[in-house]
N, C-alpha and C positions, 0 to 999 in steps of 0.2 A: 523396495523401499518405500514408506510412507513419505513424501514430501507435501509440504505446506503451500495450501493455494490460498490467495487473498484474493480482492474485489475491491478496488478504490471506489467507492459509490459519488460521484460528481456528474454534475452535467458539462455537457462539451464546452459551454462558455465559460466554462468557472477555471479552466486550466491556467498555469503560471502564464503559459508561452502567449495567452492572449490579454494578460491582465492589465497591460499598457494601453490597449484599444478597447476594452471592453468594461465600461465602468460598473462596478455591483452597484450602481442604482438602476442598472440596466436589465438584470436579473430578472426579474418580475416581468418584464416586456417581452424577452425573447422566449421563442418557441420552445417548450420542455419535450424533452425527448426521454428522459428515463422511463415514464410510464408506459413507453412503448418498447423500450430495450431491454429492462432489468427482467419483467417477466419471462421475455423469450430466454435470457442467459438463465434464470432460475431453474426454467422447462429444459433447459440441457443439461445442467449440474444433476436434475431428477431423474433425467432418463439414464445415467450413466451410475447413478446410486453415490453421487459423489457431495459431500459437504466441504464448506470452505469459511472463510473468515472474512467478512464484510465489512469493512471499515467506512463508517458511513458519516457524511457531514451533517452537523447538527441542521444548518440551512436546509437540507434535503429531509432531514426527519421532520422537521416543523412543517413542512411544504408537502410530502408525502406520506403522512403515518402509517396509511395504509400499506404502503411498499415495505416500510421497515417491519410492522408487524406479520407482513406474508414472508419476508426473509426468515423470521424468527419460528415462524409456523413451519416452515418445510425443513427445519431443522440444523441452521447453520448459526454459526457464532457471530453475534453483532460486537463491534467494537468500532470506538471514536476515531473520526479522522478531522476533528477538532469542530468548527463552528462555521467557519467564514471561507476556508481554503488560503487564507492569509499565511505565506510562511513564516515561520517563529522569528526568522532576521529582521521581520519587518512589525514586529509586537515587541511591546515593552513586557516584562514577567508580570505585571498586572493584567493585562489584556491577556497574555496566553491562559493566565491559570482563570479566569473568567470563561475562556473559549474551552478549555477542556473541563471546566465542573458545568458549565451548563451543558454541553453535548452529552457528557454522561449522565446527566441528570435526566435529560428528555429520553435517550436511548432506554434506560432502565423504568421509566415512568411506561413507555408504550408498549415495552417487551415482559416486564416483571421480571426480568434475569441481570444480574450483576453483569456491569460493563469492565472486563478486566485488562483491554489491551488497547493500544492508542499508535495511530501512524499519523505523523506530521505531515502535512501538504509540501509536495515538492522536496520530501527524505529532507527536511532543513534542519534536522538535530546534525549539525557541525561542529568543527572545533571551538567554533565562535557561539553557539547558541548551547552549549552543554548543561548551562544554568537551568534549561528544563525539564532535564531528567529530576532532578530533586522535587521539582514542584508535580511531575507527575506521580512520583511516589506518595508526597504529602496528599494528593487530591484522590488517592485511593486504587489507583492503577497497578496491577501486577507487571504487566509487561508492554514494552514498547519494540517497534520494528520501524523504526525511522534512519538508520545510520545505512547509510549505502556507500562502502568502501573503494569510491572509483575518483576519479577526476572528471569534473564537469564543472560547464561555465555556471548552471544553476546552485548546483547541491555536491555534496561528496566530502570523504571523510577517508580518504586513501590509505591513512595508516590505521583505521580501526580494525580489533579483530574480526575475521572473516565469518567467525561461527558465533552460535549464540552463548552467551555468557550471564552470569550472575553480577549486578553491581552490590557487593556485599553489604556496602554501608548504605546504601537506599534498599534493599531487600527488592531491586525492582530486575528483571531478566531484560534483556534484549537479544532481540532476534533481527540480524542483519540480513539486508537483501543479499541474495547469493551471488557470486561473483566466481569467475575460473582464474585459476593463477595462471599463466603463461608467460614463464621470464618472471622479469620484473614488474609485469601489467597485471591487473585484476582487469579481467574480460566481464563486463555486464551481460549477461545471458537470461536472466530471471524475468524478462515480460516486458511490458508496454512498449516502448518504440523499438527497444531492441528485439524484441519477438517479431514486431512487423518488418525491421530492417535486414534481420538476418535470413537467408532460406532456412525452412523451416527443419532440414536435414542437419545444418551447422547447428542449429539450436538443440535438437534432439542428441546431435552426438556430444555436445559440450556438458548439456546436463546429464547423460550418461557417466560420462566423465568424473563430472562432479561427485555422483552417488559411488562410483565406483574407486576414484582415487581419493576420496576425503571419507568415504564410508561415512556420511552426514545427508541427511534430509536437505534437497533444498527449499527456499520460499520462491513462490512464483507469484507474479501479479499482474493483473489486467483492469483496465476501466471499462464500465459500461460502454462509453462513447466509441470505442474501438471496434464495436460490434455494427457501428452504425454509419456505412457509407453514405446514406442518404440525408444524414445530418446538413443543416445550413453550414454553408460554407461563409467563413467569419474571414473580412480583409485585414490580416496582421501581418507583420514584417515577414520577408520571405523563409527565413531558417524557421519561425515559427510554424507558417503554411507547411512546410515539408517534413517539418516533424511529425505535426497532427496529424495530419491527412495520408501521408505514407500508408499505401497498403492497407487500408480499411477494408475492403473489400474480401480481404486475404483473412482477416483474422478468425473469422467463424471456422473455416474451413482449417484452419493450423490448429486452433484451438481443440476440436475434436479430436484430432491426429495426436496432440499432447494428451488428453484425457486416455485415452487408449491406450499409449506408450507409455505413460507412467500412474501411479498411484496417488493420490491425494487424499490429506484432511484439513481440519481447519488448524490455525495456528496453535491454540490454547493446547489442544491434545497432542500436536507435534511435541510441543516444548517439554510435557510434562515426561515424554518418552524419552528424552533427552537427559534429564536428571539424575544424580544431581552436576549439574553445568559447571563449568573453570567459574572461579571467583576473581573477581579484581575489583579495586576500587575507584571511585570517581576520579580521585586524583593520577591512578594509572593511567585512566582512560586521557585525562588533560596533559599527561605527559608522552601519550602516544601522537598527540597532535604535532 
């Protein structure tokens, strides 16, 4: 089964875990790591013949346009990750619209391709920010991948559908981050810190269970900074440091095993293969909350 592989393209200092200690005014002064790490990740995917979806920040695209063009030149899908990595719940509707409009326009200018997909920073499409989905549709996005149907202290929409669906009143497709259902709980196994937390054998077993039991592709995500154990250490809260730095030295080895054990492609192709998608309305989603 062909699963969806996604890369959230951001610098190590832009993560929400350090937002309270790293001012955005300092971003241009901190050591950049993407120019070193991202090409290595692209080489790794090319060696395996795998294409993915790269959700790119507008800030990154403006600072490193050559990296964005290289991603496109290697045959990957480009999608928007917003502009400034501010979660939706900290933006007004006007600010959010500007972020998604400006990032989409810049990525399209750099690549000459239509940008169809969006992923919010910190998976911040939650029951309180569903107002963002009509904005995405109005700005010309075809799909979103910002809903994570789990409970978490920073994000989560535990009662949202676990599988891709179409918001028929918006003509917007949603590709939730994949979870495995164990009893009443949705277990997050689809990447990021969970990929670094669980032993790889557990991740592989649960993802295979997802493919076999649900009969559907999963969506997996990683960040370039997770492949960079030599990145500068930031002095944030203990919980943030534990989440961010856990097992960074093991990410690349585990990722290579993942690519060998499963088949992957970009989100836009995976979604097309699932059509026709189940249809619900935005009001149905609000009621699920």
